[in-house]
Every structure is written in structure tokens, then in C-alpha cells.
C-alpha positions in Angstrom: 61.2 175.4 -68.3 61.5 173.5 -65.3 64.8 174.7 -63.1 68.0 172.8 -62.9 67.1 171.5 -60.0 63.2 170.8 -60.6 63.6 166.9 -60.1 64.5 167.6 -56.4 61.5 169.1 -55.4 58.3 168.6 -57.9 55.9 166.0 -57.6 55.5 163.1 -60.1 52.2 162.5 -61.5 50.9 160.5 -58.7 51.6 163.6 -56.7 55.2 161.9 -54.8 58.0 163.7 -54.0 61.8 162.2 -54.1 62.5 161.2 -50.5 59.1 161.2 -49.3 59.3 157.1 -49.9 61.8 155.1 -47.7 64.6 154.0 -49.6 63.7 150.0 -49.0 62.0 148.2 -51.4 58.5 146.9 -50.2 58.3 143.6 -48.7 55.0 143.1 -51.4 57.6 143.4 -54.2 58.1 139.9 -56.3 59.8 140.8 -59.6 61.5 143.6 -61.4 62.4 144.9 -64.7 65.4 146.7 -65.9 65.6 149.7 -68.1 69.0 150.9 -69.2 69.4 154.8 -69.8 72.6 155.6 -72.1 74.1 158.1 -74.2 77.3 160.0 -74.5 79.5 162.2 -72.3 77.4 164.9 -70.5 74.2 163.9 -72.0 71.6 164.3 -69.3 71.6 160.5 -68.1 72.2 161.2 -64.7 69.6 163.8 -64.6 67.1 161.8 -66.3 67.9 158.6 -63.6 67.6 161.0 -60.7 64.4 162.8 -62.0 62.1 159.6 -62.9 64.1 157.4 -59.7 61.1 157.9 -56.5 64.2 157.3 -54.2 67.5 159.1 -53.9 69.9 157.5 -56.5 72.5 156.0 -55.8 75.3 157.9 -58.2 79.0 157.5 -59.0 80.1 160.7 -59.8 83.7 161.8 -59.6 85.4 165.8 -59.7 86.4 165.5 -63.0 90.7 166.6 -63.0 93.0 167.6 -65.3 94.3 164.3 -66.0 90.9 163.8 -67.7 91.4 167.5 -69.9 93.0 165.3 -73.0 90.5 162.6 -73.1 86.8 164.6 -72.2 85.7 166.9 -74.4 83.9 169.7 -72.7 83.5 171.3 -75.8 79.9 172.9 -75.0 80.1 172.2 -71.4 82.2 174.3 -69.4 80.0 174.4 -66.0 80.6 170.2 -66.0 82.9 169.6 -63.0 81.5 166.0 -62.3 81.5 162.6 -64.5 79.8 159.2 -64.0 82.4 156.4 -63.6 80.4 153.3 -62.7 76.7 153.9 -63.1 73.4 155.9 -62.2 71.2 153.7 -60.2 67.1 154.7 -59.6 63.9 153.0 -58.7 60.2 153.1 -59.5 57.6 150.9 -57.8 55.0 150.4 -60.4 52.7 148.3 -58.1 52.5 146.0 -55.0 54.6 143.3 -56.7 56.7 144.7 -59.4 59.4 147.2 -59.7 61.3 149.0 -62.3 65.3 149.6 -62.1 67.2 152.8 -63.7 70.8 151.9 -64.7 72.8 155.0 -66.0 75.8 154.2 -67.7 78.8 155.9 -68.0 79.5 157.8 -71.1 83.0 157.7 -71.8 84.6 155.0 -74.5 86.6 153.8 -71.9 84.1 152.7 -69.4 82.5 150.4 -72.3 83.3 146.9 -70.3 81.3 148.8 -67.3 78.6 149.1 -69.9 78.4 145.8 -71.3 77.4 144.7 -67.5 75.0 147.0 -66.8 73.4 146.3 -70.1 72.4 142.5 -69.7 69.5 141.3 -69.1 67.9 144.8 -69.6 64.1 144.6 -71.0 65.2 148.3 -73.1 67.1 151.3 -73.2 66.4 154.9 -73.7 69.5 156.4 -75.4 69.2 160.1 -75.3 71.3 162.7 -77.7 72.3 166.2 -78.0 70.9 167.5 -81.0 74.0 170.1 -80.9 76.6 167.1 -80.6 74.6 164.0 -82.8 77.8 162.3 -84.1 78.8 162.0 -80.5 75.6 159.2 -80.3 76.3 156.8 -83.0 78.6 154.5 -80.7 76.1 154.0 -78.4 73.1 153.3 -80.9 75.7 151.3 -82.7 76.2 149.5 -79.6 72.4 148.8 -78.7 72.0 147.4 -82.0 75.1 145.0 -82.3 73.6 143.8 -78.6 69.8 143.8 -80.1 68.7 145.8 -76.9 64.9 147.4 -77.8 66.0 151.4 -78.0 63.9 154.7 -78.3 65.9 157.6 -79.0 65.0 160.4 -76.4 66.0 164.2 -77.5 67.3 166.0 -74.2 65.9 169.5 -75.1 68.5 171.9 -74.3 67.7 175.7 -74.5 70.0 176.6 -77.5 69.6 173.0 -79.0 68.1 173.0 -82.9 65.3 171.9 -84.6 65.2 169.3 -87.3 62.4 167.5 -88.6 61.8 164.0 -87.7 63.0 162.4 -91.2 66.5 164.3 -91.5 67.1 163.4 -87.6 66.1 159.6 -88.6 68.2 159.4 -91.4 71.6 161.4 -89.5 71.6 158.9 -86.8 70.9 156.0 -89.2 67.5 154.8 -87.4 65.3 151.7 -88.4 61.7 152.7 -88.7 60.8 151.1 -85.9 62.7 153.2 -83.3 60.8 155.8 -81.9 62.1 159.2 -81.3 61.3 160.9 -78.5 61.7 164.4 -77.1 62.3 166.0 -73.5 63.7 168.0 -71.1 65.3 165.6 -68.5 65.1 168.1 -65.7 61.1 167.8 -65.8 59.7 165.2 -63.5 56.5 165.1 -64.8 58.0 165.4 -68.8 60.2 162.5 -67.7 57.5 160.2 -66.8 55.6 161.0 -70.0 59.3 159.9 -71.4 59.5 156.8 -69.7 55.4 155.9 -69.9 55.8 156.3 -73.7 58.7 154.2 -74.3 57.2 151.5 -72.2 54.1 151.9 -74.1 56.6 151.1 -77.6 57.9 147.9 -76.1 54.3 146.5 -75.1 53.3 147.3 -78.6 56.5 145.8 -80.1 56.3 142.6 -78.1 52.7 141.9 -79.4 53.3 142.1 -82.8 56.3 139.8 -82.3 53.8 137.5 -80.9 51.5 137.9 -83.2 51.5 134.9 -85.8 
């Protein structure tokens, strides 16, 4: 299994290492698409954006204080000391003319107004799920369905995660048949790219089907 900081050093499928390229968007880029990375508190959103981004990601993490001790449940996450308070932002230049922007949402319910703004105009969303705390994902998945944002469930594979057959997991999350369930260790950059490729492929296939008479 990849180490916790492998996203910072491991080369991607193209051989590039995060930080090798300048942060400025190439002047040839004429368009951009937007993918939302969402999920409950502490599920790995910041890590996934960092694994995928070709630039040093913009993060708005703050140290957790005693003021949030009665609000943020750290059960099963004793080592978590920071939390996203606005967004995570990363970028992938798909080709000389097109860029993909990754927007990671904050996980707590009190930041929902920000969530609504970040989701506007998104091509789709990757909804991270922790199988140790499935119930924490219900609100996020319900919000995606209400806003009619195409999404895939991405199970973040923690070392002590339980394993469930897909039909049981789909029933537990109350997913529609067309919602794909993917699995990934979000710390592994290559695995994160595979996850994104599978999701974009799903979006493309769905769009083609919708265009057919």
C-alpha cells in the first residue's frame, strides 16, 4: 500500500511529478471542465485532490480547536488535526486546449452554503465514502441527487475498512442502478488517476446514451 505522502512524490501515468510544472495555466488553454470531489468529514477529499492535481493544490485547512469538539465527531479519526473550511482546488491540463478543475468541498453540514456554490456548473461529482461510517454519506449523496449532479461513489479503501458485496453496498447507500461504485486508495496517485478516468468514462457513456433517439 502506498505511504501517506506518496501523492507528493509519486509520478503520474505521464511520468510527471507534482510540482514539476509551473502553477500558471498554459496560454493555449481555451476551456475548462469542473469536477466536484465531495463526501463527509474526514473521508479523504483533500488527499484525493492532492493526488490528482498537477499543481500544488490550494487548500483552506485550519487546525481543529476545542470550539469544534462538540460539533465535529472524531470517532475513528484520532490523528485528524485539521479540517477544510472553504475548499480544496487542483488542476489537470488534459490537453493544450482543455483543463480540468477539481473542487473539493468541506465535509461539515455547517458549510453547506459553500457546497452549493462550489457545485454550480460541475460536470459531475466523485462522492467519497468510508465503509466504516456509511451513514455519514447519506446527506451528501442525497444533496447530489436533489441537485441532479451526475456522480460516482468512490470507496476510499482504508486499512481497516470492511468489505461488502456490491449489491449490499448499493442497497445500504440506496443508490440508483446507474450510479457506479468505484474503489481507490486516494493516497496512491496512479490509483487516483484510474478512478478519475473511470468516472469520466462513465460521464461520457451516459451523455452518449442520453443523446440517442
